[in-house]
Backbone bond lengths (Angstrom), bond angles and torsions (degrees), N, CA, C in turn:
res aa  C-N    CA-C-N  psi(-1)  N-CA   C-N-CA  omega(-1)  CA-C   N-CA-C  phi
1 M - - - 1.421 - - 1.483 108.13 -
2 S 1.154 123.49 126.87 1.484 131.99 -173.93 1.396 115.57 -86.65
3 K 1.314 122.51 148.49 1.435 122.74 177.80 1.617 106.18 -105.09
4 T 1.348 107.29 139.66 1.519 120.01 -174.04 1.529 115.09 -115.52
5 A 1.340 128.28 115.87 1.315 120.30 167.44 1.458 119.49 -71.49
6 V 1.366 118.27 145.95 1.403 126.82 177.51 1.478 110.24 -114.18
7 S 1.385 117.84 127.44 1.486 122.43 174.61 1.398 110.60 -141.90
8 T 1.495 110.98 157.10 1.478 116.53 -177.83 1.465 103.66 -153.14
9 E 1.314 119.33 144.36 1.477 121.74 169.35 1.453 115.02 -72.08
10 N 1.364 120.44 -11.06 1.353 126.33 179.28 1.471 118.00 -79.67
11 A 1.406 112.72 3.02 1.443 118.44 -178.78 1.662 104.60 -136.25
12 P 1.310 115.56 161.45 1.542 112.97 -173.32 1.453 105.45 -69.64
13 K 1.411 112.27 149.84 1.469 123.27 176.79 1.583 103.71 -68.80
14 P 1.348 118.00 144.12 1.487 121.89 173.03 1.582 110.00 -60.25
15 P 1.240 116.01 140.42 1.444 118.89 -178.38 1.628 111.77 -83.60
16 A 1.247 114.79 -4.32 1.475 123.83 179.70 1.500 110.61 -140.15
17 K 1.332 114.34 -171.95 1.587 118.57 -177.78 1.495 107.94 -83.68
18 F 1.370 117.84 86.89 1.540 123.44 175.92 1.459 103.73 -158.36
19 S 1.363 115.33 161.87 1.540 121.80 -176.81 1.530 103.11 -95.22
20 Q 1.328 110.49 155.12 1.500 117.80 164.45 1.520 116.56 -54.89
21 A 1.279 108.57 -37.03 1.486 119.72 179.95 1.495 111.38 -162.68
22 V 1.357 113.40 154.01 1.547 112.82 175.68 1.477 104.09 -138.72
23 R 1.386 111.92 141.22 1.441 120.59 179.51 1.507 110.57 -116.94
24 K 1.258 121.64 129.70 1.438 131.14 169.07 1.450 114.46 -126.32
25 G 1.317 119.10 112.67 1.427 125.51 -176.94 1.635 104.71 63.16
26 N 1.316 112.48 -121.87 1.507 110.35 -176.31 1.601 112.46 -109.84
27 L 1.500 111.59 24.47 1.449 119.11 177.59 1.529 107.81 -108.07
28 L 1.363 116.61 133.11 1.401 125.04 175.91 1.476 110.18 -121.21
29 Q 1.404 117.70 119.56 1.465 116.87 173.11 1.573 107.10 -113.22
30 V 1.471 111.37 125.16 1.359 116.31 178.33 1.578 104.37 -93.32
31 A 1.299 112.44 133.36 1.456 112.76 176.80 1.564 111.93 -69.48
32 G 1.324 111.49 163.47 1.501 116.19 176.13 1.492 113.94 -54.40
33 Q 1.338 105.50 122.10 1.584 110.83 176.34 1.439 111.55 -109.60
34 V 1.320 115.98 153.85 1.512 122.27 -178.57 1.482 106.58 -133.99
35 A 1.358 117.01 177.16 1.419 123.64 -172.11 1.595 119.73 -77.37
36 F 1.222 116.63 34.77 1.371 116.76 -178.79 1.640 109.99 -86.56
37 D 1.313 113.97 139.08 1.396 117.29 173.19 1.600 109.62 -71.76
38 P 1.273 112.59 126.17 1.540 107.62 -178.19 1.505 115.12 -65.80
39 A 1.264 119.95 -19.05 1.567 119.53 -174.57 1.537 109.60 -85.09
40 T 1.416 113.80 -34.54 1.523 117.97 -174.25 1.485 109.78 -110.40
41 N 1.287 121.84 -22.49 1.410 124.20 -178.38 1.616 109.55 75.11
42 E 1.452 115.05 16.33 1.350 114.10 174.88 1.501 114.62 -96.45
43 I 1.304 116.86 162.70 1.680 117.05 178.79 1.533 103.89 -76.16
44 V 1.308 108.05 132.79 1.520 116.39 171.43 1.599 108.17 -102.82
45 G 1.331 110.99 127.98 1.452 116.23 -176.49 1.480 114.31 96.96
46 D 1.464 113.12 133.44 1.487 111.39 -179.63 1.518 104.31 -114.80
47 D 1.204 118.10 19.37 1.572 119.10 173.02 1.611 104.13 -143.38
48 V 1.267 113.92 169.45 1.567 119.40 -173.10 1.506 108.33 -67.13
49 A 1.313 124.58 -28.47 1.447 127.00 177.48 1.443 110.72 -66.50
50 G 1.317 119.66 -52.06 1.426 123.19 -178.25 1.596 110.47 -65.22
51 Q 1.367 118.34 -41.61 1.377 122.27 174.72 1.463 113.06 -65.18
52 T 1.294 124.25 -38.14 1.396 129.57 175.43 1.641 106.87 -60.42
53 R 1.251 117.32 -45.34 1.503 115.82 178.94 1.452 111.87 -57.62
54 Q 1.274 113.32 -52.18 1.592 120.65 179.31 1.445 108.21 -55.17
55 T 1.311 115.93 -48.59 1.508 116.60 -173.68 1.536 107.45 -62.17
56 F 1.219 119.24 -40.09 1.461 118.96 176.18 1.401 116.69 -64.71
57 K 1.351 117.86 -37.99 1.425 125.18 166.82 1.544 114.51 -45.20
58 N 1.363 108.27 -48.26 1.473 118.64 -175.39 1.463 111.59 -68.17
59 I 1.408 113.04 -39.56 1.573 121.72 179.90 1.546 103.63 -64.36
60 E 1.291 116.29 -52.62 1.609 116.01 -178.42 1.425 114.09 -55.89
61 A 1.328 118.79 -34.57 1.434 118.40 179.42 1.503 114.01 -68.43
62 V 1.394 115.07 -34.83 1.385 117.17 179.31 1.529 110.59 -71.61
63 L 1.412 109.83 -43.09 1.505 112.69 -179.36 1.560 109.48 -63.39
64 T 1.347 121.56 -35.40 1.299 121.06 179.16 1.643 114.17 -64.82
65 A 1.318 112.64 -43.54 1.449 120.46 176.30 1.633 106.46 -59.72
66 A 1.302 121.02 -25.12 1.473 118.53 178.62 1.533 112.30 -97.52
67 G 1.305 112.59 6.84 1.569 114.55 179.61 1.533 112.35 76.84
68 S 1.277 116.11 26.47 1.498 124.14 176.34 1.364 116.43 -120.53
69 S 1.425 116.25 -172.87 1.364 121.27 171.43 1.542 108.16 -159.12
70 L 1.250 119.23 177.16 1.430 124.17 171.29 1.440 117.84 -52.91
71 A 1.310 117.50 -28.60 1.511 125.53 176.11 1.494 109.90 -59.15
72 D 1.397 121.00 -29.88 1.349 120.36 -177.31 1.726 113.86 -88.14
73 A 1.340 113.75 -3.98 1.447 123.06 179.32 1.460 114.31 -59.17
74 I 1.307 114.71 124.77 1.478 112.13 174.42 1.579 109.87 -113.51
75 M 1.353 118.41 -15.28 1.528 124.05 172.56 1.513 106.16 -145.13
76 V 1.420 103.06 139.44 1.545 117.19 170.73 1.554 104.60 -124.27
77 R 1.330 113.44 133.63 1.448 119.64 177.15 1.576 102.53 -115.26
78 V 1.231 117.37 131.47 1.466 124.28 -179.72 1.396 107.23 -119.08
79 Y 1.473 118.91 139.27 1.319 122.35 176.30 1.538 103.99 -126.62
80 L 1.296 117.50 118.88 1.524 119.33 176.81 1.539 109.34 -118.66
81 T 1.313 112.81 156.40 1.408 117.74 -166.52 1.622 102.91 -95.76
82 D 1.261 124.06 -11.05 1.500 125.18 -171.76 1.446 111.71 -151.56
83 T 1.285 118.93 125.74 1.503 120.93 175.22 1.451 111.66 -55.52
84 A 1.227 125.75 -28.34 1.500 126.09 175.18 1.537 111.13 -60.40
85 H 1.333 121.01 -25.07 1.494 124.34 -178.97 1.435 111.92 -77.84
86 F 1.377 121.21 -8.65 1.495 120.87 -175.31 1.573 111.96 -55.65
87 A 1.286 114.02 -57.63 1.503 118.88 -172.72 1.532 108.57 -61.65
88 P 1.370 120.53 -51.31 1.527 112.92 -179.54 1.578 114.91 -69.27
89 F 1.252 113.93 -27.06 1.545 114.00 171.30 1.405 111.25 -63.99
90 N 1.417 123.18 -51.27 1.390 126.84 174.92 1.524 116.22 -45.95
91 E 1.369 112.50 -47.98 1.503 121.55 178.97 1.558 107.63 -49.59
92 V 1.309 122.37 -53.45 1.379 130.40 -175.89 1.608 106.76 -71.53
93 Y 1.148 114.73 -46.07 1.501 120.50 179.00 1.629 109.62 -52.34
94 D 1.455 111.31 -58.89 1.536 113.71 177.04 1.474 111.90 -47.84
95 E 1.276 117.78 -44.75 1.455 122.81 -173.84 1.603 110.38 -65.08
96 L 1.312 115.95 -39.82 1.553 122.31 -176.23 1.452 113.02 -82.77
97 I 1.314 119.51 -35.29 1.438 118.11 -158.20 1.635 112.46 -73.46
98 G 1.203 118.93 -19.33 1.450 125.35 178.16 1.569 117.64 98.42
99 D 1.281 113.58 -169.54 1.403 118.18 -178.64 1.613 115.31 -83.26
100 A 1.199 119.83 164.65 1.456 124.58 -178.35 1.530 112.38 -65.64
101 P 1.279 117.88 149.82 1.416 122.81 4.49 1.563 112.63 -83.12
102 Q 1.207 118.58 134.02 1.409 122.41 179.82 1.578 111.93 -82.54
103 P 1.261 117.39 155.75 1.565 114.69 -173.25 1.481 104.91 -78.46
104 A 1.410 117.74 161.76 1.468 129.04 174.92 1.615 98.69 -60.97
105 R 1.449 110.76 155.94 1.362 117.40 177.49 1.470 110.88 -148.89
106 T 1.430 118.23 145.34 1.362 125.09 175.65 1.583 106.71 -126.95
107 T 1.304 117.34 133.95 1.404 124.81 -179.82 1.550 109.55 -118.16
108 V 1.260 117.67 124.03 1.453 121.25 175.99 1.561 111.18 -131.54
109 Y 1.377 110.64 161.31 1.412 113.76 -177.12 1.486 113.88 -115.01
110 V 1.233 114.78 125.60 1.712 125.15 -168.52 1.427 111.62 -136.50
111 G 1.283 114.49 172.46 1.432 122.61 164.67 1.489 114.14 -95.51
112 L 1.260 112.05 129.28 1.581 114.25 172.01 1.480 111.99 -121.17
113 P 1.307 111.16 156.31 1.555 113.52 -169.63 1.612 110.69 -71.99
114 G 1.312 114.42 146.62 1.412 121.28 172.08 1.498 114.24 70.99
115 E 1.346 114.71 -132.88 1.471 117.57 -177.61 1.535 109.86 -99.98
116 L 1.296 117.90 13.30 1.513 118.03 -176.12 1.462 111.04 -72.15
117 L 1.367 117.70 134.80 1.363 117.83 -178.29 1.560 116.47 -111.92
118 V 1.355 118.14 -12.64 1.389 124.40 -171.34 1.607 107.76 -152.74
119 E 1.380 113.50 134.80 1.363 121.07 166.81 1.479 111.17 -129.37
120 I 1.405 117.62 144.91 1.440 120.66 -179.43 1.401 111.70 -131.48
121 D 1.491 121.46 146.34 1.310 118.73 168.16 1.652 106.93 -133.12
122 V 1.251 112.83 158.15 1.435 113.27 -174.71 1.579 109.40 -138.24
123 L 1.336 109.88 145.40 1.532 119.85 -178.83 1.623 102.84 -119.93
124 C 1.317 111.81 122.05 1.398 118.67 175.19 1.583 111.20 -118.24
125 V 1.352 109.30 158.32 1.494 122.79 171.48 1.477 104.37 -119.26
126 L 1.408 112.79 125.27 1.420 120.17 -177.99 1.562 112.49 -104.84
127 D 1.335 114.42 158.19 1.428 115.00 -172.21 1.565 108.11 -87.30
């Protein structure tokens, strides 16, 4: 079973040698996405809510390029830079993630470069 890279101009280009997503069989792993505007490579949003919205736009662009959507997500990993961001992040997440059954989720607190406040990666199973 071969491994296939997925890429789109509608999401930011990776800053290093990795794919925006990789599909092998019916598994699709979307690399960690952040709040960069794919056209300008500038951060969108000056708070975690705004950055979360842009991050999900980038995730959805990669999922679309792979013929998928958040409905196929079985796992979402969230990386926040501050525990104080958990509640505002959750508010936007709850709005964007869709109806039940929602994917499993892990949230951890990390250091991200520059003014980035959130990074999210997604694992999907495709039909």
